[in-house]
N, C-alpha and C positions, 0 to 999 in steps of 0.2 A: 205631186209636183216634184221634179228632179232638181236637187240643189247641187251647186258646185262644191267641190271638196274645199276644206279650209286652206289647203296648200295652194289651190288655184286662186282663191280669194287673195291670199298674201302675195302671190306672184303678180297678179293683175294690178293690185294696188301699188306695189313697189315701183313698177314701170310707168304708172300713170303720170302724165304730164312731162315725162323726161324729154320729149321732143317738142315741147311747147316753146316756140321761138320768142314769144312776147315776154314770158316770165322766167325763162331759163336761167338768167343770171342771178335770180334771187331764190332759186329752189334749193332744198336741202334734204335729199333722201337719206334715210337712216334705218337702223335696226336696233332693237333693245332686248336685253335679257334680264330676267329677274325672278322674283317669287310672288305668287298670288296667295293671299291669306284671307280668312273669313272672320266676320263677327256677326252674331245673331242670337237666336234662342239657345244655342248650345255653348257659345263662348262670347263673352263680353269684351269689347275693346280690341285694340291692335296687338298682335304678337306674331312671332315667326312660327308658333306652334301649329302643326298640321298644315304647313305651307307646301305649295307645289310650284314647279318650274313653269314660267310663262315666257312667251316670245312675242315680239311686236315688230312690225314694219310700219314706217310712217313717212310722210312727206310734209316738210315744213315750208311755208312760204313766208319769207321775211319781208314784211311790209315797210318797216322803218327800222331805225336803230334800236327801238325799244319794243315794238309790237310785231308779233309773229302769229300766224294761224297754222295749226298743225292738224292734219287728218291721219288717223292710224287704224290699223287692224291688229288686234291682240288675240292670241290663242293660248289656251292652257287649261288647267283644271282647278276646281275649287273643292276643298274637302274640309270636314270638321267632325269633331266628336265631343262628347260631354266634357265640359271643363268647369261648369258651375256646380260646385260641390255641395249639393243638398240632397235630401232623401229622394226626391223625385228624380233627379238626374241619375243618381246611382241605380235606382230601380229601372229606369227607362233604358239606359245604356245605348243611346242611339248614335249612329254615325252615318255619314253620307259622303258621296263623291259625285261631282258633276263636271262635265266638259263644257267649256265656254268659248264662244267666238264673239269678239267685241268689235264694234265699229264706233268711232267717236271723232268729233271735231272740237278742238280746243283753241282758245286764245291765250297766248303767253305774253307776259310783260317782263322784259329784261330791265333790271334796275340800273345796269351800267351799259354803256355803248362799247361792247367788247369786240365790235367790228372795226374799231378805230385803227386806221392803217399805220399810225405812229408806233403801234405795238405796246403802248403804255397800259392798255386795258385789255387783258386777254382772258378775263373771267367775269362772270356775273351770277349773282343769285337771281332767281326768277320765280314768279307765281303763275298759275294757270287755272282756268276753269272752262267748262264746256258742256256739251250735251252728246248723248250717244245712245246706243242700243246694244243689247247682247242677245245671242241665241244660246240658251242654257239647256243642257240635256242631262238629266239625272241618270247615272250609270251604275250606282252602287248604293245600297242601303244595308247597314249593319253587316258590312263585309260580304254581302251577297250581291252578285251582279243582277241588274234589272234592265229592262228595255224601256227607257223613258222617252218622252216625246220632246222635240225641240220647242222651247217656249221663248217668245220674244218679250224682252223687258226693256223699259226705258231706264237710262242711268244718267246721273249728273256727276261727272268726274271733276275733281279739283285737287290741287296740291301745290307742291313747291319743289324746287330743284336747284342745282348748281352746275353751270356750264363752264368749260375751259376750252379756249380756242388754241388749237395746235397747228402751227405752221400756216396760219391763215386759211386753212382748208378744212380741217377736221374739228368738229365740235364734239367734245367728250362731256357727258353729263351723268350726274347722279340724281335720281328722281324718286320722290315718294308721292304716291297718288291714292286718293280716297275716292271710292265710288259709292254714292248713294243710289241704291237700286230701286227705290220707291215701291218696294214690294216686300212682303214677309215670306216669300216662297223660295228663296235661294237654297235653303237647307232641306226643302221638299218634305217638311214635317206634316204639312196639311194633307199630303197625298197618302199617308200611311193610315189606313182605317183602324188597325189594331191600336196604334198610339192614340188616335182621336177618341176611340171608344173607352180606353182605360185610363188615360192620363191627360192632365192639363199640359199642353205642349208648348207654351210660350205666349207672349203678348202679341196679338195680331196687329196692334197699333204701332208697334216698333218695327221700322224697316230694317232689313238686313243690309250689311255693308260688306264689300270686299276691297282689298288693297293690292297695289302693285308697288314693289320696291325693287329698283334695279338700276342697271348701267346702260347707257345709250351712246351710240356713236353715229355720227352723220357726216356727210360730205357736202360742203358748201359749193354750189355751182354759180360762181360769179367770176368776172374778169377783173383783175387788179389793174386800175388805170395806169397808163404810162406817165412818168413824172412831168414830161413837157405838156401833157394835156390836162393836168390837174393841179389845183392849188394845194399847198401843204396841209390844209385842214380838211380836204375832201376825204370821203370814205366811199363805200360801195353804193351808197344811196345818192 
């Protein structure tokens, strides 16, 4: 089966719905940059250690002052090495690197109405959660390149962020996202026969996680109403 390249996926998604006349005034296309990091059998918890650059394009649909739905495509790599300092980890000395392409849909809740046209509220913290899937391909083990296969995994993303509205058109955001992968296969340990034969390589009941920490900018597609056609308390909804 022939797959589209990740760049084509990103391009198609970015322009999706841009010509939709029904919802165009509420659409918010954007792009994000940040770092992807991993936690699992090699490294517990969140840290910037062994992080990699990630990029995302997304389309947000603002349903109300507080509720938004966002679909996105993220591309980057995930890598890790031994950070649990015990005798087994030192002996094993394992490391990996995988390429990931992620698709997700999330619901966002804005705590403040930062679309308020009076200009008094131009920022808001927000929470989000959703569902998605990723295509993961292991490309390196113990600093040796390998030819892995694309594996499809279900993910449950959730997190928090902070948005700032600039000139009523641009949304600037800082975001921290946690992704529960519902699998223990992100670090590809179970596929290494030598490791399985000689070492206990982790707890298969503990799911692997990865994280995205980054900056996002989006452009809000709506028409600001004329004063004669709107009451002072009106906003874009």
